[in-house]
N, C-alpha and C positions, 0 to 999 in steps of 0.2 A: 699746712692750712695758712689761706691769705692773712696778712696782719691785721685788715678791717675786721675780720669776722673774730680772730683772736682779742682783739680791744673789745669788742662787742661782747663777747662770752666773759670777760674778766670784769668789765663795767658793771654786767648785770648780775653777774654772781656777788658782789660787792653789797648791792643792797636788797639781796634775796633774803626772804624770810627764812627762820630757821625750822619752823613745824611742816612735817610732809602735807601735802592736799593729797586726800584718801579719795576724792570726786576728781572730775574731769572738769578741767580750767577753759573757759570762755576764750577763744582766740587763738588758741594753741593747738597745735597740731598733735591729735593722738599717736601714741607710739606703742607697741606692745615688745615685752623683752622678757626672755626667761632666763633665770640662772642657771647655773650647773647643778646646783643644790640647795640645800636650806638656806636661810640668811645667816651669815657668818662674817668673821673678820675678814677673810682672803677676798670675797667678792663683794665686799663692802661699798668698794668704789661707785656702784649703780646706785645705793641708796644714800650713800651721801651727795652724790651730784643731784639727786632728786630732793633732799633734803636743804641744800643748801642755795638751791635755786639756779642751779646751772644748766638745767634741761631748758627750764622756764626761759632763761635768758636766750637761748638757742631757738626759742620758739616753739618746744615741745612739751607735751604731756603726756609721761612716760609712764605706763602701767608695768610695775616689776613683779615677776611671779616667782615663786620657790621652784628649783627642777627637782629631777629625779637620776640626777647623773649625766654626764656629757653626751652619752649616746642617745637619751632620750631626747636631750634638748636640741641635738644635731637633728634629729627626727623632725621635731617640731619645725625646725627653721627650714628643713627641706620640703615641708608637706605645707608650708607657708600659714601655718597656725599661729607660729609668732614670728614679728619681722625681725627681730634681733635675739641674738643667745649668746651664752659665756658657756665656751666648750674647749676640752683639751685637744691640741694639735696631734695629738695621736689619734684619737677619734675622728677628728677631721679628715685626716689622711686615710682612715680605714672606710668612712663614709663616702668619701669620693671615689674610691677605689671600687665600691659597688653601687655607684651611679648618682649618688646624691649630688645636687648641683648647690654646694655651699663652699663658702671661703672665709679665712680668717681676714677681718679687715682692720683689726687693732690688737696686738700682741701684749700681753701684760705679764703673763710668767712665761718669761722668753727661756728661762734656766729650766731643766728637768726639777720639779720638786719632789721626785721619788728619793726616797732613802730607806738604808736599813738603820732600824733604832732598836738600841739595846739600854738597860738601864745601866747608869753610871756607874754603879757599883757592882757592873758584872765582871767576869772575868774575860770578856770578850772586847779586849782594848784596840784593836787592829782587825781589818776585814778577814785576814787569815785565820783568826781566833773562832771563826764562825763553822769552819771544818769540824765536826762532829757533833753539832748543833743542830738546832730546828728554828727555822723560821716560818711564821705564819703570815701568808699574803692572799687577800682576795682573790678567788679563783677568776680567770677570764679579765682581770683588771691590767691596766697597762703596765703597771707595775710587776704583775706576774709574768707578762709576756716578756718585759724587759731584764727580768731578774738572770735569766742564763748569760746576758750580754754584762750585766753588771759583774757576775761571778767571774766572767772573763777577763774583765777588766781588772779586777781586784787580785787576778792569779790565783783563784780558788779552785780546789778540785770539786767540780759540782756534786759529784757522786758521793761527797763526804758532806754533804749538806741535806738535811732533810726537809723538804718543802710541805708544809702542810699548808691546805687550802682551806680558810676559813670564811667565815661571814665577817662583813667588816665590822658589825657591832661588837661581835665576840673577839675581835683583836686585843684591846685593851685589857679586859680581865684574863685572857689568855697568858700575855705576857706577866701581869702582875701575879698572877697565880703558879707561874713557873710551868705551865703547860707548853709553851714555846720559848725559846732564849732570846728571840730576836723579832721584830716585825717588819715588814717590808711596805710600805706606802707612803701616801702624801704625807711630808713630815707635819705642815701647818694643821694637817686634820688629826692626827695622831697625838704628837709630843704633848699639847696644852693639856688634854685629857688625861695622860699618862702622869703629867708632874702633878696636876691639882686632885688627881685621885690616891695617889700614893706617897706624895710630898718627896718625891725622888726626882734627880735630874736626868736628862736623855744623853745618851751618846749616839751622834748621827754619823753615817757613813754614805754620804751623797751618791747617788746614782752617777751623776754626772763628773764627778771627781775618778771614775771607772772608766770615764769616757763615752758613757751612755747619752749623748746628745739627741735630747728630744724636746721639740718647742710643746710647751703646756696650753694653758688657758689663755684665749684670746675673744675679743667680740666676732663672732661669725653671723653671715648674712647669707640670702639666698642668692645666688648671681644674678636673678631678675630684677631684684630691688636694686642692685648695681646699677644696671642699665636704666631701668624705670624712673628712680629717685636719688642721685648720686649727692645732690645736695643734703638730703635728708640724712643720708648715710655719714655724711661729712660730719654735719652739724651733731650728729650722735655720738660718733667716735671722740670727738673733740670735747664734747660736755662731759662723756663718761671719763675719759683721761683725768680731766680737771677733779674730778670726783675720787679717783685713786690718790692723784699728788697731792690734793687737801688732805685725805685721810693721812698719808704719810706726815704729813707737817703738823696736823693736830691730830695724832693718836687717842688722846683723852677723850675725844668727842665721839669716835666713833663707835665705841659700844654702846654710848647712850643713843645715838641715832638708829643704830641695828636693832635696838630694843624697842623701838616704836614699831617697827616690822614683825618683831618676833620676841614676845613677852618674856617667854621662856629661856631664853639665852642667858648663860652666864658671861656678865661683861668681862670678869679676867680671863675667861678662854677666849673670849672675841680679842680681848688686845693681844693676848699670848699668839693667836691664830695670825692675826694680821703682822705681828713683828717677823713670824718666821716667813710670812709669803714675801717679805722684802728680799729675801735671799734668792727668789727666783726671777726678780725683774730685770736684771743683765746678765748678758754673756759676755766673753771676750770679742763676739763680732758685734753685738749692740752697744758695746761701751759709748758714752757721750752721744748715742742718739736719742731722740724722744721716744717718751715710751709709747708703745703702738707700734713703732718700727720694727719691722722683721727683717730679718737676715736670711737671704737666699741659701747661703752656707748653711745655716742652722737647720732650715727647713728640709736643704736635701740630706743631712744626717738623718733627721726623722723620717724620711722615706728610706733610707737605706735600713734603719732599725726596723721599719715597718716590714720591709721586705725579706728581712733575715728571722727576724723573731715574732712578727706581727700577723704572719700568715697571709700577707698581701701577696698576690701572684698576678694582678692585672697591672697593665701597664700605668704608670704614675710618675709624674715629675712634680717637682717642689714648685713651680710654677703655677701647677694647676690650683694649691692649697692657700696662698695669700696674695694680698695686695697692699701696699705703702702707699696706695694714692689718696686714702683719705685720712692719714697720720697728719696733725698738725705740725708745723715747724714753730721754731723759737726755741730759746734757751727756758722759759718758763715749763717747757714741757718735758726737759731733760729732767730724769730721777737721780737722787743723790747715787753715786757710783760706789 
């Protein structure tokens, strides 16, 4: 991002009001944005950007709506029902392979957030101990599709692991009640609920540590929007990333802000979700790069995983899935390593 625009955003943010504007603001460009899921810690950067005035400083009045999963959000962006979305890179690859004209323009979860989770007091102390045990994973999910690759990377005999297809809502009770001995899923989505409902800690075996490199959530747009309004895309991406970075620097403020958008959230869960999501911000290939910047090698690995385990048979190249043209430059956008 050009230095003038960076200064404009930062100066405007300093004078921003703390309370969100629920109505449309005069003189600002209306923008629609859809999250991947409900308002929560990992996707809080967008509501923080609105609450702290980063969008207003960029001339934007952003309407943020909750999502129903990355696939749903990608479909909304592809059909121009919303201008911006927050969606998983594995889903973006699948969507593009099926003809959807979408692209990631700002990567946030650049490291695979999938993990195998077990209770810390479990006798599963290393991945090999999963043999002879059962693991619950939401059927059809990215983590379900990627688990064979995870098992191979950890040296597991997949025939000795019983994979149980479960509803995401039933995952935590199934683990706590001993119906399964492990869960597979996004760590930031499960771990806080497990810890707060059971007062037990969780042991994590990250898919990424098994060599399953798959880019996860980022800001997605329709390619037509890139062509028509590149300045809008650039402004939205920069202000959104400011929101994520501000939340990392001021984590105590995030649960308070999220609660303004969803009164039923548990602030302790939001805070723990937020902390866990930071594990997904940086990969070896994105080290010391601004938040939002994507690695072609990471996307190529994602495409390879999609072709091996995600059922993608159509021609697909990494370059179709992302762009770094709208990612701001400057040390202030480089996240903690």
